[in-house]
C-alpha positions as a Markdown table, in Angstrom:
| # | Residue | x | y | z |
|---|---|---|---|---|
| 1 | Unk | -20.5 | -2.8 | 1.6 |
| 2 | Unk | -20.8 | 0.5 | -0.2 |
| 3 | Unk | -22.8 | 3.4 | 1.0 |
| 4 | Unk | -22.8 | 2.3 | 4.6 |
| 5 | Unk | -21.4 | 4.2 | 7.5 |
| 6 | Unk | -18.1 | 2.4 | 8.5 |
| 7 | Unk | -16.5 | 5.1 | 10.6 |
| 8 | Unk | -15.0 | 4.1 | 13.9 |
| 9 | Unk | -13.4 | 6.5 | 16.4 |
| 10 | Unk | -10.1 | 5.2 | 17.5 |
| 11 | Unk | -8.8 | 7.3 | 20.4 |
| 12 | Unk | -5.0 | 7.6 | 20.5 |
| 13 | Unk | -3.4 | 8.2 | 23.8 |
| 14 | Unk | -0.9 | 11.1 | 24.1 |
| 15 | Unk | 2.1 | 11.0 | 26.3 |
| 16 | Unk | 4.0 | 14.0 | 27.6 |
| 17 | Unk | 7.8 | 13.9 | 27.4 |
| 18 | Unk | 9.4 | 15.5 | 30.5 |
| 19 | Unk | 12.7 | 16.1 | 28.7 |
| 20 | Unk | 11.6 | 17.9 | 25.5 |
| 21 | Unk | 8.1 | 19.0 | 26.8 |
| 22 | Unk | 6.4 | 17.6 | 23.7 |
| 23 | Unk | 3.3 | 15.5 | 23.4 |
| 24 | Unk | 3.7 | 12.2 | 21.5 |
| 25 | Unk | 0.7 | 10.4 | 20.0 |
| 26 | Unk | 0.4 | 6.6 | 20.4 |
| 27 | Unk | 1.3 | 4.7 | 17.2 |
| 28 | Unk | -1.2 | 2.1 | 16.1 |
| 29 | Unk | -0.1 | -0.8 | 13.8 |
| 30 | Unk | -3.3 | -0.7 | 11.8 |
| 31 | Unk | -3.3 | 3.1 | 11.2 |
| 32 | Unk | -0.8 | 5.5 | 9.8 |
| 33 | Unk | 0.1 | 8.4 | 12.0 |
| 34 | Unk | -2.1 | 11.5 | 11.6 |
| 35 | Unk | -4.6 | 9.6 | 9.5 |
| 36 | Unk | -8.2 | 8.7 | 10.1 |
| 37 | Unk | -8.5 | 5.5 | 8.1 |
| 38 | Unk | -7.1 | 2.1 | 8.7 |
| 39 | Unk | -4.5 | 0.7 | 6.4 |
| 40 | Unk | -6.8 | -2.0 | 5.3 |
| 41 | Unk | -9.5 | 0.6 | 4.4 |
| 42 | Unk | -6.9 | 2.6 | 2.4 |
| 43 | Unk | -5.9 | -0.6 | 0.6 |
| 44 | Unk | -9.5 | -1.3 | -0.3 |
| 45 | Unk | -9.9 | 2.3 | -1.7 |
| 46 | Unk | -6.7 | 1.9 | -3.7 |
| 47 | Unk | -7.9 | -1.3 | -5.3 |
| 48 | Unk | -11.3 | 0.2 | -6.1 |
| 49 | Unk | -9.8 | 3.3 | -7.7 |
| 50 | Unk | -7.8 | 1.0 | -10.1 |
| 51 | Unk | -11.1 | -0.1 | -11.6 |
| 52 | Unk | -13.3 | 3.0 | -11.2 |
| 53 | Unk | -12.9 | 6.7 | -11.2 |
| 54 | Unk | -11.9 | 8.7 | -8.1 |
| 55 | Unk | -15.1 | 10.7 | -8.4 |
| 56 | Unk | -17.2 | 7.6 | -8.2 |
| 57 | Unk | -15.2 | 6.2 | -5.2 |
| 58 | Unk | -15.4 | 9.5 | -3.3 |
| 59 | Unk | -19.2 | 9.7 | -3.9 |
| 60 | Unk | -19.8 | 6.1 | -2.8 |
| 61 | Unk | -17.5 | 6.3 | 0.3 |
| 62 | Unk | -18.5 | 9.8 | 1.3 |
| 63 | Unk | -15.0 | 11.0 | 1.0 |
| 64 | Unk | -13.6 | 14.1 | -0.7 |
| 65 | Unk | -12.0 | 13.8 | -4.1 |
| 66 | Unk | -8.7 | 15.0 | -2.7 |
| 67 | Unk | -8.8 | 12.6 | 0.1 |
| 68 | Unk | -9.3 | 9.6 | -2.2 |
| 69 | Unk | -6.5 | 10.9 | -4.5 |
| 70 | Unk | -4.1 | 11.2 | -1.5 |
| 71 | Unk | -5.0 | 7.7 | -0.3 |
| 72 | Unk | -4.4 | 6.3 | -3.8 |
| 73 | Unk | -1.1 | 8.1 | -4.2 |
| 74 | Unk | 0.2 | 7.0 | -0.8 |
| 75 | Unk | -0.7 | 3.3 | -1.4 |
| 76 | Unk | 0.8 | 3.4 | -4.9 |
| 77 | Unk | 4.1 | 4.8 | -3.4 |
| 78 | Unk | 4.1 | 2.1 | -0.7 |
| 79 | Unk | 3.6 | -0.7 | -3.3 |
| 80 | Unk | 6.4 | 0.9 | -5.4 |
| 81 | Unk | 8.8 | 0.7 | -2.5 |
| 82 | Unk | 7.8 | -3.0 | -1.8 |
| 83 | Unk | 8.1 | -4.0 | -5.4 |
| 84 | Unk | 11.6 | -2.6 | -6.0 |
| 85 | Unk | 13.5 | -3.8 | -2.9 |
| 86 | Unk | 16.6 | -5.6 | -3.9 |
| 87 | Unk | 16.3 | -9.3 | -3.3 |
| 88 | Unk | 18.9 | -11.0 | -1.0 |
| 89 | Unk | 19.1 | -14.2 | -3.1 |
| 90 | Unk | 18.2 | -14.7 | -6.7 |
| 91 | Unk | 18.2 | -17.7 | -9.1 |
| 92 | Unk | 19.0 | -17.4 | -12.8 |
| 93 | Unk | 17.9 | -19.8 | -15.4 |
| 94 | Unk | 18.4 | -19.7 | -19.2 |
| 95 | Unk | 16.6 | -21.8 | -21.7 |
| 96 | Unk | 16.2 | -21.9 | -25.5 |
| 97 | Unk | 13.1 | -20.2 | -26.8 |
| 98 | Unk | 12.9 | -22.6 | -29.8 |
| 99 | Unk | 14.6 | -26.0 | -29.9 |
| 100 | Unk | 17.8 | -25.8 | -31.9 |
| 101 | Unk | 17.9 | -22.0 | -32.0 |
| 102 | Unk | 20.3 | -19.7 | -30.2 |
| 103 | Unk | 17.6 | -17.5 | -29.0 |
| 104 | Unk | 17.7 | -17.8 | -25.2 |
| 105 | Unk | 15.3 | -16.6 | -22.5 |
| 106 | Unk | 16.6 | -15.8 | -19.1 |
| 107 | Unk | 14.4 | -15.9 | -16.0 |
| 108 | Unk | 15.4 | -14.3 | -12.7 |
| 109 | Unk | 13.6 | -15.4 | -9.5 |
| 110 | Unk | 13.7 | -13.9 | -6.0 |
| 111 | Unk | 14.3 | -17.1 | -3.9 |
| 112 | Unk | 12.7 | -15.5 | -0.8 |
| 113 | Unk | 9.4 | -14.3 | -2.3 |
| 114 | Unk | 9.3 | -16.9 | -5.2 |
| 115 | Unk | 8.6 | -14.2 | -7.8 |
């Protein structure tokens, strides 16, 4: 999969607003606005950077160092948002760490995501 040309040109339609006289680009569910890579490709870059250096990934993918860094930072920020959303329903459970001791461990579970 590495070192192969995987570029695809995805034309975005532009629409002209008669009211405000501005051009609006079509939004695509699989690409972020004003970006040239699919969300799936960016996720793959993010996962690879976690195990290799940015330099190595940029060389293998034919991307600039800064571009790989920006992709990594964006994906990390998005994951951080997802991970810290407040759950709507939680379950609490408390159990003894050692039988007969008063050391308790509390578990908190998000009932929607099961984590």
